[in-house]
SESELUM-621229 format. One line per field, with one value per residue: x, y, z of N, C-alpha, C in turn; chain; residue in three letters; residue number from 1. Coordinates in steps of 0.2 Angstrom, whole numbers. Example, Ala and Ser with C-alpha at 12.3 -4.5 7.8 and 13.67 -1.06 7.14 Angstrom:
<sites>
n.X	c(66 64)
n.Y	c(-28 -11)
n.Z	c(39 35)
ca.X	c(62 68)
ca.Y	c(-22 -5)
ca.Z	c(39 36)
c.X	c(66 64)
c.Y	c(-16 0)
c.Z	c(39 39)
cadena	c(A A)
residuo	c(ala ser)
num	c(1 2)
</sites>
This chain:
<sites>
n.X	c(411 424 424 433 449 461 478 488 504 514 505 502 507 512 513 506 496 489 484 477 466 461 456 448 436 429 415 411 423 437 449 465 476 493 505 518 516 504 497 496 490 478 473 472 462 451 449 445 433 420 420 415 421 427 438 452 466 483 498 516 533 544 557 561 561 554 543 537 534 525 515 511 505 495 487 483 476 465 459 451 456 466 465 473 490 499 515 522 528 543 560 568 582 588 586 569 575 589 605 615 624 615 611 598 589 591 603 604 606 597 589 589 583 570 564 566 568 558 546 548 548 535 526 529 524 510 506 497 484 483 482 469 462 461 457 472 483 500 509 523 530 543 557 565 578 590 603 618 618 628 634 645 646 633 627 633 645 657 659 647 632 617 608 614 611 597 595 600 591 579 582 583 570 563 570 568 554 553 557 548 536 538 536 523 506 500 486 481 489 497 513 520 531 534 540 533 532 543 552 541 531 533 535 547 554 555 562 574 579 574 566 552 547 537 520 510 498 502 510 500 490 498 500 487 484 491 485 471 468 459 465 477 475 481 494 511 527 533 541 536 537 529 514 518 525 542 560 570 585 599 604 594 587 596 599 607 610 597 595 605 601 588 591 599 590 580 587 590 578 572 561 564 564)
n.Y	c(551 555 568 582 583 592 594 606 611 621 632 644 656 668 662 650 653 662 653 644 652 655 642 639 645 637 627 612 607 599 605 602 610 613 619 625 632 632 643 651 643 641 655 656 646 652 663 658 652 655 652 642 629 615 616 609 608 604 601 602 602 603 602 592 575 565 571 574 561 557 566 561 549 554 560 550 542 549 553 548 548 558 572 581 585 598 603 614 620 628 634 649 657 665 677 675 664 665 665 657 641 628 613 600 591 579 579 584 596 612 618 609 598 604 609 599 585 583 585 575 563 564 564 551 543 547 542 530 536 546 538 533 544 546 553 561 574 579 593 602 615 624 631 643 645 635 624 614 597 592 578 572 581 583 591 602 607 613 628 634 643 652 654 645 633 633 633 620 612 614 610 596 593 595 585 572 572 570 557 550 553 545 532 531 529 540 542 540 547 562 571 586 600 617 634 647 661 676 682 685 696 690 686 678 682 696 698 691 697 710 716 715 707 700 699 692 687 683 672 664 662 654 643 638 635 623 615 615 616 609 605 599 587 571 575 574 573 586 602 618 635 647 647 640 626 622 621 613 614 605 595 589 580 570 553 546 555 557 544 542 553 549 537 542 551 542 535 544 548 537 529 527 511)
n.Z	c(65 76 89 85 93 99 103 110 113 124 126 133 129 117 101 103 112 104 94 102 106 94 89 100 96 88 87 94 96 105 115 121 132 134 146 156 168 180 185 174 165 171 170 156 153 160 152 140 143 139 126 112 111 120 134 140 152 154 163 162 163 151 151 158 156 162 166 154 149 160 157 144 148 156 147 138 147 149 137 122 109 97 86 81 84 90 91 99 110 116 118 115 107 116 128 137 143 145 137 140 141 147 156 157 170 165 159 146 134 136 126 115 122 126 114 105 110 119 111 102 110 116 105 99 110 109 97 96 100 90 79 82 80 67 51 56 61 64 68 68 75 69 62 51 55 56 62 59 66 79 81 88 99 106 116 115 121 117 109 111 108 111 100 91 97 97 83 80 88 81 68 71 75 63 55 61 60 46 45 54 46 35 41 44 39 27 25 37 48 47 45 47 46 50 47 55 54 53 66 75 86 99 117 118 106 107 119 115 103 102 92 80 65 56 59 74 69 56 59 66 56 47 54 57 44 42 52 49 35 21 9 13 17 19 14 18 27 24 23 28 23 31 23 12 3 6 7 19 28 19 26 33 24 22 23 31 41 46 51 61 70 73 80 91 97 101 110 120 125 130 141 158 166)
ca.X	c(417 425 424 440 452 468 483 493 509 516 499 500 510 514 509 502 491 485 482 472 461 457 453 442 430 426 411 412 431 440 456 469 481 498 509 522 514 497 493 495 485 471 471 470 456 446 448 442 428 414 420 411 425 428 445 456 473 488 504 522 539 547 565 562 558 549 536 534 531 519 510 508 501 489 482 481 471 459 457 451 459 468 464 479 495 504 521 524 532 550 564 571 589 591 581 570 578 596 609 621 623 611 609 592 590 593 609 603 606 591 585 588 578 563 562 566 567 551 541 549 545 527 523 529 519 503 504 490 478 482 479 462 458 463 464 475 489 506 511 529 532 550 560 570 584 592 610 619 618 635 634 651 645 626 625 637 650 661 657 640 628 610 606 616 608 591 595 601 585 574 583 582 563 561 573 564 548 553 557 541 531 539 534 515 501 497 479 479 492 502 518 523 534 533 542 526 533 549 552 534 532 532 540 553 558 557 568 580 582 572 561 549 547 531 515 508 493 505 511 494 487 502 499 481 484 493 481 465 467 457 469 483 473 486 501 515 534 534 542 533 539 523 509 521 530 549 566 574 593 600 606 587 585 602 596 612 609 591 595 609 597 583 594 601 584 577 591 590 571 570 558 567 560)
ca.Y	c(555 557 575 584 584 595 596 611 612 628 636 649 662 669 658 644 656 664 647 641 657 654 636 638 648 632 623 604 605 599 608 601 615 612 624 623 636 631 649 654 638 643 661 655 643 657 668 654 648 657 650 636 623 612 617 606 610 599 604 598 606 599 602 585 570 561 575 573 554 558 570 557 545 558 562 543 540 554 555 542 550 565 573 585 587 604 603 621 622 629 639 653 657 670 678 675 659 666 663 653 634 625 606 598 586 572 580 586 603 614 619 602 595 606 610 593 578 583 584 568 558 565 562 544 540 548 539 526 541 550 533 532 550 547 556 565 578 581 599 604 622 624 638 643 645 628 623 607 593 590 571 571 585 585 596 609 609 617 633 635 649 650 653 638 627 634 630 613 609 615 605 590 592 594 579 567 573 567 550 548 553 539 527 532 529 547 542 540 552 565 574 591 605 624 641 650 668 678 686 688 700 686 687 675 686 703 697 689 701 717 719 710 708 698 699 686 685 680 665 661 660 649 637 636 632 616 612 614 616 602 603 596 580 566 578 572 574 592 608 624 642 650 642 637 621 625 616 614 613 599 589 586 575 565 547 544 560 555 538 544 557 545 533 547 554 536 533 550 549 531 529 522 505)
ca.Z	c(66 83 91 84 99 97 109 109 118 124 124 137 127 110 95 106 115 99 91 107 106 87 89 105 94 84 90 93 96 112 116 127 131 139 149 162 174 182 185 167 162 174 167 149 153 162 146 135 146 136 119 111 112 127 135 146 153 157 165 162 162 145 152 162 152 166 166 147 150 164 153 139 152 158 141 136 152 149 130 118 102 95 79 79 89 88 95 98 116 114 121 110 107 121 134 144 146 145 131 142 140 152 155 160 175 162 156 139 133 137 120 112 126 126 107 101 113 122 106 99 115 117 99 99 115 108 91 96 100 84 74 83 78 60 48 61 59 68 66 71 74 68 60 45 58 57 62 59 72 81 84 93 105 105 121 113 126 114 104 112 108 111 93 88 100 95 77 80 90 76 63 74 75 56 52 64 57 40 47 56 41 31 45 45 33 27 25 44 52 43 49 43 50 47 49 54 53 55 72 78 92 105 122 116 101 109 124 112 97 103 87 76 58 55 65 77 65 51 61 67 49 44 58 56 38 43 56 46 28 19 4 16 19 15 13 24 26 21 27 25 25 31 20 6 3 5 8 25 27 16 31 35 19 22 26 36 47 49 55 67 74 76 85 96 100 104 116 125 127 133 148 163 168)
c.X	c(418 425 432 443 459 472 488 498 512 510 497 503 511 510 504 496 486 481 476 466 457 453 447 436 427 422 412 419 432 447 459 475 486 502 513 520 506 494 492 490 478 468 468 463 450 444 444 435 421 414 417 415 426 436 447 463 477 495 510 528 543 555 566 558 553 543 533 531 525 513 506 503 494 484 479 475 464 456 457 455 461 467 471 484 499 509 524 528 539 553 568 579 593 587 574 573 586 599 615 619 620 610 602 594 592 599 609 604 599 587 584 583 571 560 561 564 560 546 542 546 538 524 523 524 512 501 498 484 477 479 472 458 459 456 466 481 494 509 517 530 539 552 564 577 586 600 612 620 625 634 639 650 638 624 629 641 655 658 649 638 621 606 608 612 600 590 596 595 580 575 582 574 561 564 569 557 547 553 551 536 532 536 526 511 498 490 476 482 497 507 521 526 533 538 536 527 540 549 546 535 530 537 547 557 560 562 574 583 579 568 558 549 539 526 513 502 496 507 505 491 491 501 492 480 486 489 474 464 465 462 476 481 478 493 505 522 536 537 539 536 532 518 512 526 537 554 569 581 594 601 599 585 591 600 601 611 603 591 599 605 592 585 596 595 580 580 590 583 568 567 561 562 558)
c.Y	c(557 565 577 586 586 597 601 612 619 633 642 656 662 665 653 647 659 658 644 646 656 648 635 641 643 627 616 602 604 601 605 605 614 618 621 627 635 637 652 649 640 650 660 651 647 661 664 651 649 655 643 629 621 613 613 608 605 603 600 603 601 599 595 580 566 565 574 566 554 561 565 552 548 559 555 540 543 555 549 542 557 566 577 586 593 604 610 624 623 634 642 653 661 671 676 670 659 663 659 645 631 617 605 593 580 573 582 594 606 615 613 598 597 606 604 586 578 581 577 562 558 562 554 541 541 545 535 531 544 545 532 538 551 549 561 569 579 587 601 611 623 631 637 643 638 628 616 604 591 583 570 575 588 590 602 611 614 622 634 643 648 649 647 632 627 631 623 609 609 610 598 588 591 587 573 567 569 559 547 548 547 532 526 532 536 547 542 546 555 569 580 596 612 629 645 658 670 683 690 691 696 688 684 679 692 703 695 694 708 720 713 712 706 699 692 683 681 673 661 658 654 642 634 632 624 612 610 613 609 600 599 589 575 568 577 573 580 597 614 630 646 645 639 632 624 619 618 613 606 593 585 580 570 559 545 548 558 549 539 548 553 540 537 549 548 535 538 550 542 531 524 517 506)
c.Z	c(73 83 89 91 97 103 106 114 118 123 128 135 120 105 98 109 109 95 96 106 100 87 94 102 89 88 89 94 104 111 122 127 137 140 154 169 175 182 178 164 165 171 160 149 155 156 141 137 142 129 118 112 119 128 141 146 156 158 165 160 157 146 156 158 156 166 159 147 154 160 148 143 154 152 138 140 151 142 125 111 102 88 77 85 87 93 94 104 114 118 115 111 112 126 132 147 147 139 133 141 147 151 159 166 172 159 149 139 132 131 116 116 125 119 103 105 116 117 103 104 116 111 98 104 113 101 91 96 94 79 75 81 70 56 53 58 65 65 70 70 75 66 54 48 60 57 62 66 73 85 89 99 105 111 120 118 124 109 105 111 108 105 90 91 98 88 76 83 85 70 65 73 68 53 55 61 50 40 49 51 36 35 45 39 33 27 33 48 47 48 45 48 46 51 49 52 55 61 73 84 98 111 121 111 104 114 121 107 98 98 84 69 55 61 68 72 59 53 63 61 46 48 57 49 38 47 53 39 25 13 6 18 15 14 19 22 23 26 24 28 25 28 14 7 2 7 15 23 24 20 33 31 19 26 32 42 50 53 62 72 77 81 92 100 104 111 122 128 130 140 153 165 176)
cadena	c(A A A A A A A A A A A A A A A A A A A A A A A A A A A A A A A A A A A A A A A A A A A A A A A A A A A A A A A A A A A A A A A A A A A A A A A A A A A A A A A A A A A A A A A A A A A A A A A A A A A A A A A A A A A A A A A A A A A A A A A A A A A A A A A A A A A A A A A A A A A A A A A A A A A A A A A A A A A A A A A A A A A A A A A A A A A A A A A A A A A A A A A A A A A A A A A A A A A A A A A A A A A A A A A A A A A A A A A A A A A A A A A A A A A A A A A A A A A A A A A A A A A A A A A A A A A A A A A A A A A A A A A A A A A A A A A A A)
residuo	c(met pro val pro thr ile leu ile thr gly ala thr asp gly leu gly arg ala leu ser ser ala leu ala arg arg pro gly thr thr leu ile leu his gly arg ser gln asp arg leu asp arg leu ala ala glu leu ala asp glu pro ala thr val arg thr val arg ala asp phe ala glu leu ala gln val his arg leu ala asp glu ile ala glu ser thr gly his leu ser val leu val asn asn ala gly val gly gly gly glu pro asp gly asp asp arg arg leu thr pro asp gly asn glu leu arg phe ala val asn his leu ala ala phe ala leu thr arg arg leu leu pro leu leu asp arg gly ala pro ala arg ile val asn val ala ser leu gly gln ala pro ile asp phe ala asp pro thr leu glu gln gly tyr ser gly met arg ala tyr gly gln ser lys leu ala met ile thr thr gly phe val leu ala arg gln leu asp pro his arg val thr val asn ser leu his pro ala thr phe met pro thr lys met val leu asp ala val gly tyr ser ile asp ser leu glu asp gly leu arg ser thr leu his leu val leu ala pro glu leu asp gly val thr gly gln phe phe asp arg thr arg pro ala lys ala ser ala glu ala tyr asp arg ser val gln gln arg leu trp asp leu ser thr ala leu thr lys arg pro lys)
num	c(1 2 3 4 5 6 7 8 9 10 11 12 13 14 15 16 17 18 19 20 21 22 23 24 25 26 27 28 29 30 31 32 33 34 35 36 37 38 39 40 41 42 43 44 45 46 47 48 49 50 51 52 53 54 55 56 57 58 59 60 61 62 63 64 65 66 67 68 69 70 71 72 73 74 75 76 77 78 79 80 81 82 83 84 85 86 87 88 89 90 91 92 93 94 95 96 97 98 99 100 101 102 103 104 105 106 107 108 109 110 111 112 113 114 115 116 117 118 119 120 121 122 123 124 125 126 127 128 129 130 131 132 133 134 135 136 137 138 139 140 141 142 143 144 145 146 147 148 149 150 151 152 153 154 155 156 157 158 159 160 161 162 163 164 165 166 167 168 169 170 171 172 173 174 175 176 177 178 179 180 181 182 183 184 185 186 187 188 189 190 191 192 193 194 195 196 197 198 199 200 201 202 203 204 205 206 207 208 209 210 211 212 213 214 215 216 217 218 219 220 221 222 223 224 225 226 227 228 229 230 231 232 233 234 235 236 237 238 239 240 241 242 243 244 245 246 247 248 249 250 251 252 253 254 255 256 257 258 259 260 261 262 263 264 265 266 267 268 269 270 271 272 273)
</sites>
């Protein structure tokens, strides 16, 4: 069996940081931790230096697809396989990233770009590594906060709100996860999404809504369940509310919506020649 190698995006804060710390305590594990700030990555690596896992860091700003593709290249060149990909990096519905409509350098709405398109592109680029690490898992950190996808106006030029954009991005992540799960052999690579907890006391939540409901430990426990639980071997194409199988918004199961979204996401993340 290859050494378990786990890639966590958005590892320097909140749930990603807690997940990194928990998994770093597992001997024989290699962690690849992503963030957009090299300073934060360096501090995280220093904090985990005495843990038994091997820790590497990689930097990319997921608001720019060229950096996502560069990151995929870097990981593919330095890693023979992946056991788990945790798509955790994200922008919330309000502060600290603001609640106004912003476009990325690629012309995509910021939350759709970071929360969905970056994960979509990175996942597809890393599928060969995941297959070589089989049985492997893709874990999408999504949300119960889901909003319909406006195919006529995916950048939400009309009727914009940060929470609507956030909900659209999370529904997109879940929906394309269902499609990808059907494409892959579940004995080799599984794809599942989850709502880890409600309003954990992360910077994203506290800046946006000002209070918390569930603890960070609740979200950590839920995410670790999808990453590690042996009873989830071969389980794919599911949405979990914490540790329980649940139903996403009905739109996520609509095959016509799935196809339109897959085609849109593919077009928007195509790597320039």
